[in-house]
N, C-alpha and C positions, 0 to 999 in steps of 0.2 A: 393671140398666143397667151397661154396661161403660164404664169410664173408662181412658183412656190417660194414663199418667204419663210426662212427658218424661224422657228419659235424659240425664243431665248429660254434657257434652262436656268432656273434659280439655283444659287449656290448651295442652299440647304437641301434642296431636292437631290442635287448631284451627290452631296455627301452621304445621304441616306442610301442611295443606290450603291455607292462605293462600299459602304459598310456591309450591306446585304451581300454583295458579291464576295467580299473578303470572308464573311461568315460562311457562305456556301463553300468557298474554296477550302477553308479550314476543315469543315465537315468532310469534304471530299478527301482531303489528305488523311484524316483519321481513318476513314473507311478504307482508303487504299493501303495504308500501312498496317491496318488491323489494330492500331493502338486505340485504347479507350480514351475518350475525351476526359481531360483532367477534371476532377471534382474538388470542390472547396472543402476544406477540413477545418474544424474548430481548433484554435490554439488555446489549450488549457493553460491557465496561469496559476490556479490554486487547486490543490487536492486535499480533501478532507477525509480522514480515515478514523474509524472507530471499531472497537471490538469488545466482546464480552465473553468471558470464559467461566464456566461453572463445573465443579467437580463433585463427585460423590462423597468427598472427604470434607464437605462443608466449607469449600473455598469458592469465593466469588470475586472476580476482578474485572474491571472495566477500564479501558483507556481510550483516549481520543487525541488526535493530533492534526496539524495542518502544515502542508508543505507548499511554499510559494517560489516561483521562478523570479529571479531578479533580472529585469531588463530583457526579458524574452519569454519563451513558452516552455512548458513542461515537455513538449514534443521535440525540443532541441537541447543540445548540450549547453550547460551553463551553470551559473552560481545558484544556490538554493539556500533558503532559510526554513527552519522547522521549529515548531513549538509542540510540546507533548504534555499530557496530564494523565495520571493514573490514580485509581482509588480501588481499594478492595479490603476484604476481610478473610481470615482463615482461622482454623482451629487445630490444636494438637494437644497431646498429653505430655505434661512435664514429667521429669524423672520422679517427682513425688506422687505422680498419679493424678494430679489435679488437671482439669481441663482448662486450657489457656486460649483465649480469643485475642487475636491480633488484628489491628487496623492499620492500614498503610495508605499514605498519600504521597504523590511524587509529582514534580513539575520539572521541565527541562527546556532550555532554549539552545538550539544548535544551528550551525552554519556549515555549508559544504558545497560540493560540486557533483553534478551528475553528467555522465557520458551517455549519450543516446545514439545507438546505431539502428539499422533497419529492423533487425530482429532481436535486439538485446539492449539492455541498459543497466548501468552500474552507478550507484551513488554512495558517497561517503560523507559522514557528518561528524563534527566534534563540537562540544559546547559544555555548558554548566548545568548541574542538576541539584535539586534540593529534595530531601526525602524525610518524612517523619513516620515513625512506627511506634505505636503504643500497645501495651499488653494489658489484658484484664487482670492479670495477677503477676507478681514478680517472679521471674524465672532466672536464677543465676547462670543457668547453662545457655541462655539465649542472649548473645551480645548485640543482636540486631534490635535495638530499641532507642528511642529518642530521635532528635533531629540531626541530620548530617548534610554537609555540602561537599560536592566533588565534581570531577570531570566525567563526561560521558561521551562515548563514541558509538557510531552505528554504521552499518553497511546494508544496502539494499541491492538485490540483483534479480533480474527477470530476463528470460530468454525463451525463444521458440526454436529449439533445435531442428524441428521439421514442421511441415504444414499442419500436423495434427498433434504435436506434443508441446509441452511447456515445462519450464523449471523456474521456481521462485524461491528465494532465500532471503532471510532477514536475520541480522545478528546485532547485538548491542552489549556494551560493557560499561559499568559505572564504578568509580572508586568508592561510591557510597556503599559500604558493607560488601564491597567486591561483588556486586550483583551482575549477573549475566543472563542472557536469553538468546537462544538460537533456534531457528525453525527452517526446515527445508520441505518444499512441496514439489512433487512431479505429477504431471497429469496428461491424460489422453483426451483429445477433443471428442465428445460424444454427441454434441448437438450445438450448432451455431458457434458461439464463443464459450460454451460451457465445457469445463474440463473435470475429469474424475481421476483420482489417483491416490497414492499413499503420501503420508507426511510424517516427519519425525521432528521432535523438539526436545531441547534440554534447557533447564533454567535452574537458578539457585542463587545463593549468597553465602555469607559467612556462617549461617546457621543451618540451612537445608539445601537439598538438591533434588531435582525431579527429572524423570525421563518420560516422554510420551511417544506413542506410536499409534497412528490411526489412519483414517481416510478423510478426504476432503472432496467437496463439490464446489468448484470455483467458476465464477463468471455469470452467475444468475443475474439477469437484468430486471430491476424493479423500477420502471420509469427511468429517472436520471441516476438511480443508485445501482451500483454493482455489489453483489453480495456473495459471500462464501460461507459454507457450512462445513464444520469439522467435528469428528467424534472418534473416540478410541480409548485405548488402555493407557494408564499412567502408573508409575511406581515412584513413591515419595519416601525419602529416608525417614521422615517422621511418621507419616500416615500409612506407609506401605502401599498395598495395591488399591486401585480404584479406577474409575472411568471419568472421562471429561467430555465436554461438549463446548463448542465455540461458534460464534457468529461474527463475521467480519463484514463491514460495509465500507464503500467508498463513493464519494461524489466529487466530480470535477467541474470547474467552471472558470 
């Protein structure tokens, strides 16, 4: 009479079989419910932003900044720190008729908090700033000259009201020369994550103010960098009518 002797199964082999069965069961559950299998996402900690704006009125400004999440990810609500730097030149005609060239540099360190929801986020910052403005010729009518220190606040907002639309806004105010900047963009998704639409901006200080209206193309992907292009019409209290162009870039890691 033949007898069959059971073959012992090693513990590690049994573990592999159990894992395989559980994996198959999970895939079956995803298929049954119609839910997509979860995908891993990168948790950005730092965002680097830079932009350059050029106008037909001989004005060129560039700024750069970095925002970091404290103890978490930029994809989650939490505390933030930000550093900013700006440099640029501009020209205008003084009351005497002489051409004046101004050079400006600024730096700021800010702290704040960002609220992140599924289709929107809002961040607020407050901190200190230092600014220096020099003129090629003395102009008694222009009080914005020399070095100043002050407080600075900023707000950032982004939302996707629908599957194919976006709204983005940024505003800042500094007690240095009472400087302000505000920009709002709205867009419609034309391809992938690229949005096309109008933008409006206002900026100024104790000496001048400017209004801009134009169009933007936002979300262009250049490797790890996201880019935005803008162009349009501007009106300046000192230089009157003109046109502007801007490039914004962002990298996250």
